[in-house]
C-alpha positions as CSV (number, residue, x, y, z in Angstrom):
1,M,108.6,12.2,159.2
2,K,109.4,12.7,155.5
3,T,105.7,11.9,154.6
4,K,104.5,14.6,157.0
5,I,106.7,17.1,155.4
6,L,105.5,16.3,151.9
7,A,101.9,16.5,153.0
8,V,102.4,20.0,154.5
9,G,104.1,21.1,151.3
10,L,101.2,20.0,149.1
11,L,98.8,21.7,151.4
12,L,100.7,25.0,151.2
13,A,100.9,24.7,147.4
14,G,97.1,24.1,147.2
15,T,96.6,27.0,149.5
16,A,98.8,29.3,147.2
17,V,96.7,28.3,144.1
18,F,93.6,29.1,146.1
19,A,94.9,32.4,147.1
20,Q,95.8,33.4,143.6
21,K,92.4,32.4,142.4
22,K,90.9,34.4,145.1
23,E,92.9,37.4,144.2
24,I,92.1,37.1,140.6
25,K,88.4,37.0,141.6
26,N,88.9,40.0,143.7
27,A,90.5,41.8,140.9
28,E,87.4,40.9,138.7
29,K,85.1,42.4,141.3
30,A,87.2,45.6,141.3
31,I,87.0,45.8,137.6
32,D,83.2,45.3,137.6
33,K,83.1,48.3,140.0
34,E,85.4,50.2,137.7
35,N,88.0,50.5,140.4
36,Y,90.9,49.8,138.0
37,S,93.7,51.0,140.2
38,E,92.8,48.4,143.0
39,A,92.4,45.7,140.3
40,K,96.0,46.6,139.0
41,S,97.4,46.4,142.4
42,I,95.9,43.0,143.2
43,L,97.0,41.5,140.0
44,T,100.6,42.8,140.4
45,S,100.7,41.2,143.8
46,V,100.2,37.7,142.3
47,E,102.0,38.2,139.0
48,S,105.2,36.4,140.0
49,Q,103.3,33.3,141.0
50,V,101.0,33.0,138.0
51,A,103.8,31.7,135.6
52,G,103.8,28.2,137.4
53,E,100.1,27.7,137.5
54,K,97.7,25.8,135.3
55,D,96.4,27.4,131.9
56,K,93.0,28.1,133.3
57,V,94.5,30.3,136.1
58,K,96.8,32.0,133.6
59,E,93.8,32.6,131.2
60,D,91.8,34.2,133.9
61,Y,94.7,36.4,135.1
62,Y,95.5,37.7,131.7
63,M,92.0,38.6,130.8
64,A,91.6,40.3,134.1
65,K,94.8,42.2,133.6
66,G,93.7,43.2,130.0
67,N,90.5,44.5,131.3
68,A,92.0,46.4,134.1
69,Y,94.4,48.2,131.9
70,M,91.9,48.7,129.1
71,G,89.2,50.2,131.3
72,K,85.7,51.0,130.4
73,Q,86.7,53.7,128.0
74,P,89.8,52.3,126.2
75,Q,90.0,55.4,124.0
76,K,90.9,57.5,127.0
77,Q,93.8,55.3,128.3
78,S,97.4,56.0,127.7
79,A,99.2,54.2,124.9
80,A,101.4,52.5,127.6
81,D,98.3,51.1,129.4
82,L,96.7,50.0,126.2
83,K,99.9,48.2,125.2
84,I,99.9,46.3,128.5
85,A,96.2,45.5,127.9
86,G,96.9,44.2,124.4
87,E,99.7,42.1,125.4
88,A,97.6,40.5,128.2
89,F,94.7,39.7,125.8
90,K,97.3,38.2,123.3
91,M,98.4,35.9,126.1
92,A,94.8,35.0,126.9
93,M,94.3,34.3,123.1
94,E,97.2,31.9,123.1
95,L,95.8,30.1,126.1
96,G,92.5,29.6,124.2
97,N,90.2,32.3,125.7
98,D,87.3,32.9,123.3
99,D,86.7,36.6,124.3
100,A,90.3,37.7,124.2
101,K,90.4,38.2,120.4
102,A,87.4,40.7,120.5
103,S,89.1,42.4,123.5
104,L,92.2,42.8,121.6
105,G,90.4,44.3,118.7
106,K,88.9,46.9,121.1
107,V,92.3,47.8,122.2
108,R,93.6,48.2,118.7
109,N,90.5,50.2,117.7
110,A,91.0,52.4,120.6
111,L,94.7,53.0,119.8
112,V,93.9,53.9,116.2
113,N,90.9,56.1,117.0
114,S,93.0,57.9,119.7
115,A,95.9,58.3,117.2
116,I,93.5,59.9,114.6
117,A,92.3,62.4,117.4
118,D,96.0,63.1,118.2
119,Q,96.8,63.5,114.5
120,N,93.9,65.9,114.0
121,A,95.2,68.0,117.0
122,Q,98.7,67.8,115.5
123,K,100.0,65.8,118.4
124,F,102.0,63.6,116.0
125,S,104.4,62.1,118.3
126,D,101.5,60.8,120.5
127,A,99.8,59.5,117.4
128,A,102.9,57.7,116.2
129,K,103.3,55.9,119.5
130,K,99.7,54.7,119.5
131,L,100.0,53.5,115.9
132,Y,103.2,51.8,116.5
133,T,101.7,50.0,119.6
134,S,98.7,48.9,117.4
135,Y,101.2,47.5,114.8
136,D,103.3,45.8,117.7
137,L,100.2,44.0,118.8
138,N,99.4,42.5,115.4
139,K,102.4,42.8,113.1
140,K,100.2,41.6,110.2
141,D,98.8,45.2,110.0
142,T,102.0,46.8,108.5
143,I,99.9,49.8,107.3
144,H,99.8,51.0,111.1
145,L,103.7,51.0,111.1
146,Y,103.5,53.1,107.8
147,Y,101.2,55.7,109.4
148,A,103.2,55.6,112.6
149,A,106.3,56.5,110.5
150,A,104.4,59.3,108.8
151,N,103.3,60.8,112.1
152,A,106.8,60.5,113.6
153,T,108.0,62.5,110.6
154,N,105.5,65.2,111.2
155,G,106.3,65.3,114.7
156,K,110.0,65.8,113.9
157,D,110.9,62.6,115.7
158,Y,113.2,61.6,112.8
159,A,115.1,58.9,114.6
160,K,111.9,56.9,115.1
161,A,110.6,57.8,111.7
162,L,113.7,56.5,110.1
163,E,113.6,53.4,112.2
164,Y,110.0,52.6,111.1
165,Y,110.6,53.6,107.3
166,K,113.7,51.3,107.3
167,A,111.6,48.4,108.8
168,L,109.0,48.9,106.1
169,A,111.6,49.0,103.4
170,D,113.3,45.8,104.8
171,M,110.0,44.0,104.7
172,N,109.4,45.2,101.1
173,F,106.2,46.9,102.2
174,S,104.1,48.2,99.3
175,G,100.7,49.3,100.8
176,A,99.2,48.8,97.3
177,G,95.8,47.3,97.2
178,T,92.1,48.3,97.3
179,D,90.0,50.3,99.7
180,Y,86.4,49.3,100.2
181,Y,83.6,51.8,101.0
182,A,79.9,52.1,101.4
183,V,77.4,54.8,102.4
184,N,75.9,54.8,105.9
185,N,72.2,55.1,105.2
186,S,71.5,56.8,108.6
187,T,74.2,59.4,108.3
188,G,74.7,59.7,104.6
189,E,78.5,59.5,105.0
190,K,80.9,57.4,102.9
191,E,82.7,55.0,105.3
192,K,85.7,52.8,104.8
193,F,85.9,49.2,105.7
194,G,88.8,46.9,106.5
195,D,88.2,44.6,103.6
196,E,85.7,43.6,101.0
197,K,84.1,40.8,103.2
198,Q,83.5,43.2,106.0
199,R,82.0,45.8,103.8
200,D,79.7,43.2,102.2
201,L,78.4,41.9,105.6
202,Y,77.4,45.5,106.4
203,L,75.6,45.9,103.0
204,K,73.6,42.7,103.8
205,S,72.4,44.3,107.0
206,G,70.7,46.9,105.0
207,D,72.3,49.8,106.9
208,Y,74.7,50.5,104.2
209,S,74.4,51.0,100.4
210,N,76.3,52.3,97.3
211,P,79.4,50.2,97.6
212,T,82.6,51.5,95.9
213,E,86.2,50.5,95.5
214,E,89.4,52.6,95.2
215,S,92.8,51.5,94.1
216,V,95.6,52.4,96.6
217,P,98.9,52.9,94.8
218,S,102.2,51.6,96.0
219,K,104.0,53.5,98.8
220,R,107.4,52.1,98.2
221,A,108.7,55.2,96.4
222,E,107.3,57.5,99.0
223,I,109.0,55.4,101.7
224,T,112.3,55.6,99.9
225,K,111.9,59.3,99.4
226,N,111.2,59.9,103.1
227,I,114.2,57.9,104.1
228,A,116.3,60.0,102.0
229,L,114.6,63.3,103.1
230,I,115.2,62.5,106.7
231,Y,118.8,61.9,106.2
232,I,119.0,65.3,104.5
233,E,117.0,66.9,107.2
234,E,119.6,65.5,109.6
235,G,122.5,66.8,107.5
236,E,123.4,63.6,106.0
237,T,122.8,64.5,102.3
238,E,125.1,61.9,100.9
239,K,123.3,59.1,102.7
240,G,119.9,60.6,101.3
241,L,121.0,60.6,97.8
242,Q,122.6,57.1,98.1
243,A,119.2,55.7,99.4
244,I,117.3,57.2,96.5
245,N,119.9,56.3,93.9
246,E,120.1,52.6,95.1
247,A,116.3,52.4,94.7
248,M,116.6,53.9,91.2
249,E,119.2,51.3,90.2
250,E,116.6,48.6,90.8
251,N,113.8,50.4,89.2
252,P,115.2,52.8,86.6
253,D,111.8,53.4,84.8
254,D,109.7,54.0,87.9
255,T,108.4,57.6,87.4
256,S,107.4,57.8,91.1
257,L,110.8,57.0,92.1
258,M,112.2,59.4,89.5
259,L,110.1,62.2,90.9
260,A,111.2,61.2,94.5
261,Q,114.8,61.4,93.3
262,A,114.1,64.9,91.8
263,D,112.6,66.0,95.1
264,I,115.7,64.9,96.9
265,Y,117.9,67.0,94.6
266,Y,115.6,70.0,95.0
267,Q,115.8,69.8,98.7
268,S,119.5,69.5,98.5
269,G,119.6,72.8,96.5
270,D,120.5,71.1,93.2
271,K,117.7,72.7,91.1
272,K,119.5,72.1,87.8
273,K,119.6,68.2,88.5
274,Y,115.9,68.4,89.6
275,S,114.9,70.0,86.3
276,E,116.8,67.5,84.4
277,I,115.1,64.5,86.0
278,V,111.6,66.1,85.8
279,E,112.1,66.6,82.1
280,K,112.8,62.9,81.8
281,V,109.6,62.2,83.6
282,L,107.7,64.4,81.2
283,E,108.9,62.3,78.3
284,K,106.9,59.4,79.9
285,D,104.1,61.6,81.1
286,P,103.8,64.5,78.6
287,N,100.3,65.6,79.9
288,N,101.2,66.4,83.5
289,A,100.4,70.0,83.9
290,S,101.7,70.0,87.5
291,L,105.1,68.9,86.5
292,Y,105.3,71.7,84.0
293,Y,104.2,74.2,86.6
294,N,106.9,72.9,89.1
295,L,109.6,73.3,86.3
296,G,108.3,76.9,85.9
297,V,108.7,77.6,89.6
298,T,112.2,76.1,89.5
299,A,113.2,78.1,86.5
300,M,112.0,81.4,88.2
301,Q,114.1,80.4,91.2
302,M,117.0,79.9,89.0
303,D,116.4,83.4,87.5
304,A,115.5,81.9,84.0
305,P,112.3,83.8,83.1
306,E,112.2,82.7,79.5
307,K,112.3,79.0,80.5
308,A,109.6,79.6,83.2
309,I,107.3,81.3,80.6
310,K,107.7,78.3,78.4
311,Y,106.8,75.8,81.1
312,Y,103.8,77.8,82.4
313,K,102.5,78.0,78.8
314,N,102.9,74.2,78.6
315,A,100.9,73.8,81.9
316,I,98.1,76.1,80.7
317,E,97.8,74.3,77.4
318,I,97.2,71.0,79.2
319,D,95.2,72.7,82.0
320,P,93.5,75.9,81.0
321,K,92.0,76.3,84.4
322,M,95.3,76.3,86.4
323,A,94.9,79.9,88.0
324,S,98.4,79.6,89.6
325,A,100.1,79.1,86.3
326,Y,98.5,82.2,84.8
327,V,99.8,84.2,87.8
328,N,103.2,83.0,87.7
329,L,103.3,83.4,84.0
330,G,102.4,87.1,84.4
331,S,105.1,87.3,87.1
332,S,107.7,85.6,84.9
333,I,107.1,88.2,82.3
334,L,107.5,90.9,84.8
335,M,110.8,89.5,86.1
336,K,112.6,91.6,83.5
337,E,111.0,94.9,84.9
338,Q,113.6,95.4,87.7
339,S,116.6,95.4,85.3
340,I,114.8,98.0,83.1
341,I,114.0,100.2,86.0
342,D,117.7,99.9,87.2
343,E,118.9,101.0,83.9
344,M,116.4,104.0,83.7
345,N,117.4,105.1,87.1
346,G,121.2,105.1,86.0
347,L,120.7,107.4,83.0
348,G,121.8,111.0,83.0
349,M,120.1,113.9,81.5
350,S,121.8,114.0,78.1
351,K,119.8,113.9,74.8
352,A,121.0,110.3,74.2
353,D,120.1,109.2,77.8
354,N,116.7,110.8,77.4
355,K,116.1,108.9,74.2
356,K,117.3,105.8,75.9
357,Y,114.9,106.4,78.7
358,D,111.9,106.6,76.4
359,E,113.0,103.4,74.7
360,L,113.2,101.7,78.0
361,Q,109.8,103.1,79.1
362,K,108.2,101.7,76.0
363,E,109.9,98.3,76.8
364,R,108.5,98.4,80.3
365,T,105.0,99.2,79.0
366,S,105.3,96.3,76.6
367,L,106.0,94.0,79.5
368,Y,102.8,95.2,81.3
369,E,100.8,94.7,78.2
370,K,102.1,91.2,77.8
371,A,101.5,90.2,81.5
372,V,98.0,91.8,81.9
373,P,96.0,89.2,79.9
374,Y,97.4,86.3,82.0
375,L,96.8,88.1,85.3
376,E,93.2,89.0,84.2
377,K,92.7,85.3,83.3
378,A,93.9,84.3,86.7
379,V,91.4,86.6,88.4
380,E,88.6,85.3,86.2
381,L,89.4,81.8,87.3
382,D,89.9,82.8,91.0
383,A,88.3,86.1,92.0
384,N,90.0,85.8,95.4
385,N,93.6,85.8,94.1
386,A,95.0,88.6,96.1
387,Q,98.3,88.5,94.4
388,A,97.1,88.8,90.9
389,I,94.5,91.6,91.9
390,Q,97.2,93.7,93.6
391,T,99.6,93.3,90.6
392,L,96.7,94.3,88.2
393,V,96.2,97.5,90.3
394,N,99.9,98.4,90.3
395,I,100.2,97.8,86.5
396,H,97.0,99.8,85.5
397,S,98.1,102.7,87.9
398,Q,101.4,102.8,85.9
399,L,99.4,102.7,82.7
400,G,97.0,105.3,83.8
401,N,94.0,103.1,83.4
402,E,91.9,104.6,86.2
403,D,88.9,102.6,85.4
404,K,90.8,99.4,85.6
405,V,92.5,100.5,88.8
406,A,88.9,101.2,90.4
407,K,87.7,97.8,89.1
408,Y,90.4,95.7,90.7
409,K,90.5,97.9,93.9
410,A,86.9,97.1,94.3
411,M,87.8,93.4,94.3
412,Q,90.3,93.7,97.2
């Protein structure tokens, strides 16, 4: 009797394996017909039984599952479905399937391309999810985690962004390296390749030419800065400053970190501290016109026109074609005008007051004459600079220069 029971048990087990194989085959047929919902349903019905089967059965199951969730057009699938597909292909790879690696690559490419489309459409949270999924499927590609963090930040999902940036910081992610490019001969477009080996393979095909390389700087300072900025955005200024200051303690001479630290102080409203740090950076990088320009803007915000004028002149000396510096230099000179007008309006009708009024009018005219050359230079460099053109119209109207008024009005 015991023998008969054992025989029946073996027969049932054999039948179960056969049924599972049949169901997997049915799912594969549904996939071939692009009936992916039916394939998913079939595979779900046998999922609990697959774990105890032979590797070949598991391999076929996971490949079918991956294909069912990837579909014919993976770029149109949801991030959730692509994640399921990717995980299935990873399981098939581990079981030795030769096609699984290429299929996983398709899934990850679809995630990245779809994320780029989302990013261009300003669907930043969707882009972040897809990029993180791609990273999760191959954690060697930490750059995808970096871009996921950036998109989460742009999407104002600060909790996720902070989680991703902290993970990058913990793994000491740099992102520094080299990008490899070549020109597609059929389109004439410059394209980026995954690495030098891939680029060189395409060059050998004859379809690409003009190979170039570009250095990619480290992103560590940016990551630290973004961690700090997120803390500040969430109202945790002290944590933000602590994050950047700790990084500075380890790298006190890192100018990128110094600028990140300066930005944090600026965001927190401490413009004086911002200026102090930028001044120190300029000691190491004295030919940086943009930093002088930024100091000029900060000085204007701190109601220090003389400092602003000095900084803008420094910027122009380094970069004579910086139109915005000429505009702001003119604006800095004119910052004194309002106080002159207020004093003029407060005067009475006495002889002494009339004399003082004339003196102030001359002082006001002198401001105009000092500002005009810089504003005219700005318009010379940028004929579409509406701010500079309107200011010139206003000044020449005050000075009675009707020909100049007509000239600049014609440019509006």
